[in-house]
C-alpha positions, -999 to +999 in steps of 0.1 A: +391+895-573+431+893-572+462+899-589+499+884-592+531+897-604+553+866-617+594+877-620+624+851-633+622+839-599+594+848-578+558+851-580+540+875-557+500+874-552+476+899-537+441+882-532+417+904-510+434+910-475+456+883-484+498+886-500+524+870-499+556+862-520+575+828-530+599+816-549+589+803-588+595+767-585+615+763-560+626+731-562+639+732-596+674+735-592+700+734-626+732+719-619+753+744-638+786+724-629+771+688-639+757+704-672+791+724-683+811+690-671+790+669-701+793+695-724+832+696-722+833+658-723+811+656-749+835+680-775+865+661-761+851+629-772+837+646-803+872+664-810+886+624-805+861+606-827+863+628-857+898+644-855+896+656-896+868+674-889+886+706-874+913+726-888+951+730-870+938+756-847+911+738-833+883+753-853+857+727-867+857+728-910+823+740-925+802+713-946+820+680-924+792+654-927+812+624-914+810+627-879+815+601-858+798+591-825+809+563-807+792+542-781+804+564-750+799+595-768+763+585-773+762+577-738+773+608-724+748+623-747+721+605-737+734+614-700+727+651-708+696+650-723+681+634-695+696+661-668+673+682-691+644+660-699+642+658-659+646+694-654+616+703-673+594+675-660+604+696-625+596+726-637+561+719-654+553+701-624+561+728-601+543+757-629+517+733-623+510+735-589+518+774-586+492+777-605+467+753-590+478+773-554+469+808-568+434+796-581+427+779-550+430+814-539+410+836-560+389+820-589+397+861-608+429+871-612+446+900-632 
């Protein structure tokens, strides 16, 4: 019998006379700077491709349905989506590995 405590970045466990603390999914390292850079790049491409959909002060017009998406913009969006997909895949793998580790220590966890 044992117990676990999961917080956003760490996982702690006590099982019998064994206890430990480890970082939760340590190999998932989100590239915040690259994601921010790609989002800004997509926004610049969107503004360049559909300048009529924006007010002079830079706000998007409400109800515009004629957004033009260039091939370069689609490629940038695919690159961003692939980064998010890879991150989710790595997180799923790490969570499964951590779960299997805890289950190998004890079958009943409270």
